[in-house]
ZADO-1210 file (C-alpha; in nm, 4 decimals, padded with zeros to 6 digits):
<atoms>
<atom x="09.3996" y="05.2528" z="06.8687" code="UNK" pos="1"/>
<atom x="09.3582" y="05.4567" z="07.1871" code="UNK" pos="2"/>
<atom x="09.4063" y="05.8362" z="07.2191" code="UNK" pos="3"/>
<atom x="09.7611" y="05.8055" z="07.3521" code="UNK" pos="4"/>
<atom x="09.8661" y="05.5824" z="07.0630" code="UNK" pos="5"/>
<atom x="09.7091" y="05.8239" z="06.8141" code="UNK" pos="6"/>
<atom x="09.8937" y="06.1207" z="06.9695" code="UNK" pos="7"/>
<atom x="10.2216" y="05.9317" z="06.9504" code="UNK" pos="8"/>
<atom x="10.1653" y="05.8587" z="06.5828" code="UNK" pos="9"/>
<atom x="10.1002" y="06.2291" z="06.5258" code="UNK" pos="10"/>
<atom x="10.4484" y="06.3112" z="06.6566" code="UNK" pos="11"/>
<atom x="10.5731" y="06.1925" z="06.3158" code="UNK" pos="12"/>
<atom x="10.8721" y="05.9759" z="06.3924" code="UNK" pos="13"/>
<atom x="10.8611" y="05.9021" z="06.0209" code="UNK" pos="14"/>
<atom x="10.7632" y="06.1477" z="05.7520" code="UNK" pos="15"/>
<atom x="10.8314" y="06.2521" z="05.3970" code="UNK" pos="16"/>
<atom x="11.0705" y="06.5424" z="05.3743" code="UNK" pos="17"/>
<atom x="11.0367" y="06.7629" z="05.0688" code="UNK" pos="18"/>
<atom x="11.3243" y="07.0075" z="05.1195" code="UNK" pos="19"/>
<atom x="11.3111" y="07.1741" z="04.7786" code="UNK" pos="20"/>
<atom x="10.9826" y="07.3578" z="04.8400" code="UNK" pos="21"/>
<atom x="10.6265" y="07.2623" z="04.7812" code="UNK" pos="22"/>
<atom x="10.6117" y="07.3205" z="04.4043" code="UNK" pos="23"/>
<atom x="10.8235" y="07.0121" z="04.3226" code="UNK" pos="24"/>
<atom x="10.5507" y="06.7883" z="04.4639" code="UNK" pos="25"/>
<atom x="10.6514" y="06.4249" z="04.5061" code="UNK" pos="26"/>
<atom x="10.9384" y="06.4434" z="04.2549" code="UNK" pos="27"/>
<atom x="11.1951" y="06.5239" z="04.5217" code="UNK" pos="28"/>
<atom x="11.1261" y="06.3754" z="04.8610" code="UNK" pos="29"/>
<atom x="11.3067" y="06.1706" z="05.1216" code="UNK" pos="30"/>
<atom x="11.1556" y="05.9205" z="05.3653" code="UNK" pos="31"/>
<atom x="11.2868" y="06.0298" z="05.7027" code="UNK" pos="32"/>
<atom x="11.2885" y="05.8397" z="06.0314" code="UNK" pos="33"/>
<atom x="11.3897" y="05.9633" z="06.3722" code="UNK" pos="34"/>
<atom x="11.5629" y="05.7016" z="06.5840" code="UNK" pos="35"/>
<atom x="11.4306" y="05.6928" z="06.9387" code="UNK" pos="36"/>
<atom x="11.7619" y="05.6941" z="07.1210" code="UNK" pos="37"/>
<atom x="12.0641" y="05.7133" z="06.8987" code="UNK" pos="38"/>
<atom x="12.1878" y="05.5948" z="06.5617" code="UNK" pos="39"/>
<atom x="12.3937" y="05.3109" z="06.7087" code="UNK" pos="40"/>
<atom x="12.2382" y="05.0203" z="06.8962" code="UNK" pos="41"/>
<atom x="11.8970" y="04.9798" z="07.0503" code="UNK" pos="42"/>
<atom x="11.7757" y="04.8525" z="07.3835" code="UNK" pos="43"/>
<atom x="11.9753" y="04.5707" z="07.5380" code="UNK" pos="44"/>
<atom x="12.2098" y="04.5324" z="07.2381" code="UNK" pos="45"/>
<atom x="12.4583" y="04.8092" z="07.3013" code="UNK" pos="46"/>
<atom x="12.7614" y="04.5815" z="07.3328" code="UNK" pos="47"/>
<atom x="12.7642" y="04.6109" z="07.7122" code="UNK" pos="48"/>
<atom x="12.6618" y="04.2486" z="07.7568" code="UNK" pos="49"/>
<atom x="12.7433" y="03.9534" z="07.5328" code="UNK" pos="50"/>
<atom x="12.4471" y="03.7590" z="07.3938" code="UNK" pos="51"/>
<atom x="12.4935" y="03.3990" z="07.5145" code="UNK" pos="52"/>
<atom x="12.2524" y="03.1461" z="07.3611" code="UNK" pos="53"/>
<atom x="12.4219" y="02.8288" z="07.4889" code="UNK" pos="54"/>
<atom x="12.2014" y="02.7029" z="07.7748" code="UNK" pos="55"/>
<atom x="12.4825" y="02.4891" z="07.9139" code="UNK" pos="56"/>
<atom x="12.6838" y="02.7985" z="08.0108" code="UNK" pos="57"/>
<atom x="12.6408" y="02.9859" z="08.3393" code="UNK" pos="58"/>
<atom x="12.6336" y="03.3114" z="08.1460" code="UNK" pos="59"/>
<atom x="12.3304" y="03.2077" z="07.9361" code="UNK" pos="60"/>
<atom x="12.1217" y="03.5228" z="07.8937" code="UNK" pos="61"/>
<atom x="11.9529" y="03.4869" z="07.5536" code="UNK" pos="62"/>
<atom x="11.5981" y="03.4580" z="07.6888" code="UNK" pos="63"/>
<atom x="11.6416" y="03.7593" z="07.9169" code="UNK" pos="64"/>
<atom x="11.7925" y="03.9752" z="07.6404" code="UNK" pos="65"/>
<atom x="11.5285" y="03.8599" z="07.3924" code="UNK" pos="66"/>
<atom x="11.2524" y="03.9638" z="07.6330" code="UNK" pos="67"/>
<atom x="11.4220" y="04.3005" z="07.6928" code="UNK" pos="68"/>
<atom x="11.4571" y="04.3512" z="07.3168" code="UNK" pos="69"/>
<atom x="11.0932" y="04.2676" z="07.2409" code="UNK" pos="70"/>
<atom x="10.9681" y="04.4886" z="07.5248" code="UNK" pos="71"/>
<atom x="11.1943" y="04.7708" z="07.4118" code="UNK" pos="72"/>
<atom x="11.0767" y="04.7505" z="07.0503" code="UNK" pos="73"/>
<atom x="10.7108" y="04.7435" z="07.1526" code="UNK" pos="74"/>
<atom x="10.7496" y="05.0298" z="07.3985" code="UNK" pos="75"/>
<atom x="10.9781" y="05.2533" z="07.1945" code="UNK" pos="76"/>
<atom x="10.8963" y="05.1835" z="06.8327" code="UNK" pos="77"/>
<atom x="10.5642" y="05.0229" z="06.7461" code="UNK" pos="78"/>
<atom x="10.3427" y="05.3112" z="06.8588" code="UNK" pos="79"/>
<atom x="10.5648" y="05.5726" z="06.6976" code="UNK" pos="80"/>
<atom x="10.6040" y="05.4404" z="06.3451" code="UNK" pos="81"/>
<atom x="10.3519" y="05.3898" z="06.0708" code="UNK" pos="82"/>
<atom x="10.3258" y="05.0524" z="05.9025" code="UNK" pos="83"/>
<atom x="10.4387" y="04.7052" z="05.9958" code="UNK" pos="84"/>
<atom x="10.8099" y="04.7484" z="05.9237" code="UNK" pos="85"/>
<atom x="11.0566" y="04.9209" z="06.1529" code="UNK" pos="86"/>
<atom x="11.4207" y="04.9986" z="06.0792" code="UNK" pos="87"/>
<atom x="11.6413" y="04.9390" z="06.3803" code="UNK" pos="88"/>
<atom x="12.0009" y="05.0636" z="06.3891" code="UNK" pos="89"/>
<atom x="12.2788" y="04.8139" z="06.4471" code="UNK" pos="90"/>
<atom x="12.6304" y="04.9327" z="06.4977" code="UNK" pos="91"/>
<atom x="12.7987" y="05.2629" z="06.5613" code="UNK" pos="92"/>
<atom x="13.1077" y="05.4621" z="06.4791" code="UNK" pos="93"/>
<atom x="13.3971" y="05.2159" z="06.4547" code="UNK" pos="94"/>
<atom x="13.1695" y="04.9258" z="06.5597" code="UNK" pos="95"/>
<atom x="13.2826" y="04.7028" z="06.2772" code="UNK" pos="96"/>
<atom x="13.6545" y="04.6947" z="06.3477" code="UNK" pos="97"/>
<atom x="13.5988" y="04.3218" z="06.3912" code="UNK" pos="98"/>
<atom x="13.3262" y="04.2945" z="06.1272" code="UNK" pos="99"/>
<atom x="13.3095" y="03.9149" z="06.1093" code="UNK" pos="100"/>
<atom x="13.2559" y="03.8851" z="06.4860" code="UNK" pos="101"/>
<atom x="12.9964" y="04.1649" z="06.4865" code="UNK" pos="102"/>
<atom x="12.8116" y="04.0180" z="06.1872" code="UNK" pos="103"/>
<atom x="12.8040" y="03.6650" z="06.3338" code="UNK" pos="104"/>
<atom x="12.6829" y="03.8003" z="06.6680" code="UNK" pos="105"/>
<atom x="12.4055" y="03.9947" z="06.4963" code="UNK" pos="106"/>
<atom x="12.3016" y="03.6915" z="06.2924" code="UNK" pos="107"/>
<atom x="12.2976" y="03.4750" z="06.6058" code="UNK" pos="108"/>
<atom x="12.0761" y="03.7209" z="06.7925" code="UNK" pos="109"/>
<atom x="11.8373" y="03.7553" z="06.4997" code="UNK" pos="110"/>
<atom x="11.8143" y="03.3780" z="06.4489" code="UNK" pos="111"/>
<atom x="11.7568" y="03.3165" z="06.8207" code="UNK" pos="112"/>
<atom x="11.4816" y="03.5793" z="06.8482" code="UNK" pos="113"/>
<atom x="11.3099" y="03.4584" z="06.5312" code="UNK" pos="114"/>
<atom x="11.3128" y="03.0970" z="06.6563" code="UNK" pos="115"/>
<atom x="11.2080" y="03.1633" z="07.0164" code="UNK" pos="116"/>
<atom x="10.9876" y="03.4719" z="07.0348" code="UNK" pos="117"/>
<atom x="10.6174" y="03.4220" z="07.0945" code="UNK" pos="118"/>
<atom x="10.5021" y="03.7552" z="06.9536" code="UNK" pos="119"/>
<atom x="10.4243" y="03.8428" z="06.5947" code="UNK" pos="120"/>
<atom x="10.7734" y="03.9731" z="06.5164" code="UNK" pos="121"/>
<atom x="11.0283" y="03.8707" z="06.2559" code="UNK" pos="122"/>
<atom x="11.3740" y="04.0230" z="06.2359" code="UNK" pos="123"/>
<atom x="11.5564" y="04.0458" z="05.9040" code="UNK" pos="124"/>
<atom x="11.8785" y="04.2023" z="05.7843" code="UNK" pos="125"/>
<atom x="11.7821" y="04.4492" z="05.5171" code="UNK" pos="126"/>
<atom x="11.8941" y="04.7400" z="05.3055" code="UNK" pos="127"/>
<atom x="11.7420" y="05.0880" z="05.2994" code="UNK" pos="128"/>
<atom x="11.5976" y="05.0190" z="04.9534" code="UNK" pos="129"/>
<atom x="11.4261" y="04.6972" z="05.0610" code="UNK" pos="130"/>
<atom x="11.2902" y="04.8724" z="05.3703" code="UNK" pos="131"/>
<atom x="11.1449" y="05.1603" z="05.1672" code="UNK" pos="132"/>
<atom x="10.9940" y="04.9142" z="04.9159" code="UNK" pos="133"/>
<atom x="10.8225" y="04.7278" z="05.2029" code="UNK" pos="134"/>
<atom x="10.6777" y="05.0544" z="05.3332" code="UNK" pos="135"/>
<atom x="10.5629" y="05.1571" z="04.9831" code="UNK" pos="136"/>
<atom x="10.3802" y="04.8242" z="04.9489" code="UNK" pos="137"/>
<atom x="10.1790" y="04.9113" z="05.2610" code="UNK" pos="138"/>
<atom x="10.0462" y="05.2280" z="05.0903" code="UNK" pos="139"/>
<atom x="10.0949" y="05.4395" z="05.4020" code="UNK" pos="140"/>
<atom x="09.9845" y="05.8014" z="05.4137" code="UNK" pos="141"/>
<atom x="10.2826" y="05.9991" z="05.5428" code="UNK" pos="142"/>
<atom x="10.2942" y="06.3396" z="05.7061" code="UNK" pos="143"/>
<atom x="10.4982" y="06.5813" z="05.4932" code="UNK" pos="144"/>
<atom x="10.7623" y="06.8210" z="05.6233" code="UNK" pos="145"/>
<atom x="10.8871" y="07.1048" z="05.4011" code="UNK" pos="146"/>
<atom x="11.1264" y="07.2963" z="05.6239" code="UNK" pos="147"/>
<atom x="11.4983" y="07.2699" z="05.6854" code="UNK" pos="148"/>
<atom x="11.6179" y="06.9971" z="05.9225" code="UNK" pos="149"/>
<atom x="11.9172" y="07.1533" z="06.0967" code="UNK" pos="150"/>
<atom x="12.0681" y="07.2781" z="06.3271" code="UNK" pos="151"/>
<atom x="12.0538" y="06.9534" z="06.5161" code="UNK" pos="152"/>
<atom x="12.0807" y="06.9130" z="06.8925" code="UNK" pos="153"/>
<atom x="12.1764" y="06.5900" z="07.0641" code="UNK" pos="154"/>
<atom x="12.2071" y="06.7244" z="07.4176" code="UNK" pos="155"/>
<atom x="12.1612" y="07.0302" z="07.6343" code="UNK" pos="156"/>
<atom x="12.3339" y="07.3240" z="07.4633" code="UNK" pos="157"/>
<atom x="12.4984" y="07.0892" z="07.2114" code="UNK" pos="158"/>
<atom x="12.4254" y="07.1828" z="06.8496" code="UNK" pos="159"/>
<atom x="12.5609" y="07.0460" z="06.5247" code="UNK" pos="160"/>
<atom x="12.4849" y="07.3584" z="06.3244" code="UNK" pos="161"/>
<atom x="12.6598" y="07.3388" z="05.9890" code="UNK" pos="162"/>
<atom x="12.7645" y="06.9736" z="06.0260" code="UNK" pos="163"/>
<atom x="12.5039" y="06.8796" z="05.7679" code="UNK" pos="164"/>
<atom x="12.2879" y="07.1123" z="05.5676" code="UNK" pos="165"/>
<atom x="11.9957" y="07.0697" z="05.3362" code="UNK" pos="166"/>
<atom x="12.0221" y="07.3953" z="05.1375" code="UNK" pos="167"/>
<atom x="12.3905" y="07.4860" z="05.1204" code="UNK" pos="168"/>
<atom x="12.3463" y="07.7291" z="04.8316" code="UNK" pos="169"/>
<atom x="12.1230" y="07.9552" z="05.0390" code="UNK" pos="170"/>
<atom x="12.3366" y="07.9333" z="05.3549" code="UNK" pos="171"/>
<atom x="12.6642" y="08.0840" z="05.2336" code="UNK" pos="172"/>
</atoms>
């Protein structure tokens, strides 16, 4: 690992959060990840362009989108997360109004990338519990954060203070 990669890892895109003070130890902790861009879609899969895997169609774009996806994941995620497993968001507010279509599209993209990519990458649909179990199996040493997490800012002069809170009893 080079110096730049090591510095990126030190930015702690994933860490254990122990919000109830240090004296509880590991009894009360939450694995926390910071998504690189947003909590919705990543890279080329933001619903702006349909994923077309049928090579007989003029609109075939599966290889191009697969390459964009793999490059995006390598650039934006692999150097910033510990371990070999990465959780990627899929969907957004009101994204599943046509859940069957969205689910089938996601499955098609995952199947295509798993069958055609030439890098050491496998995509799976998972649950948070399965993801955490996979990370636990890797026996990763996590940075620990003890402080409060909010107020949260998602833009210039845009704060979500009070939207969520980690210690509501002390913030009356």
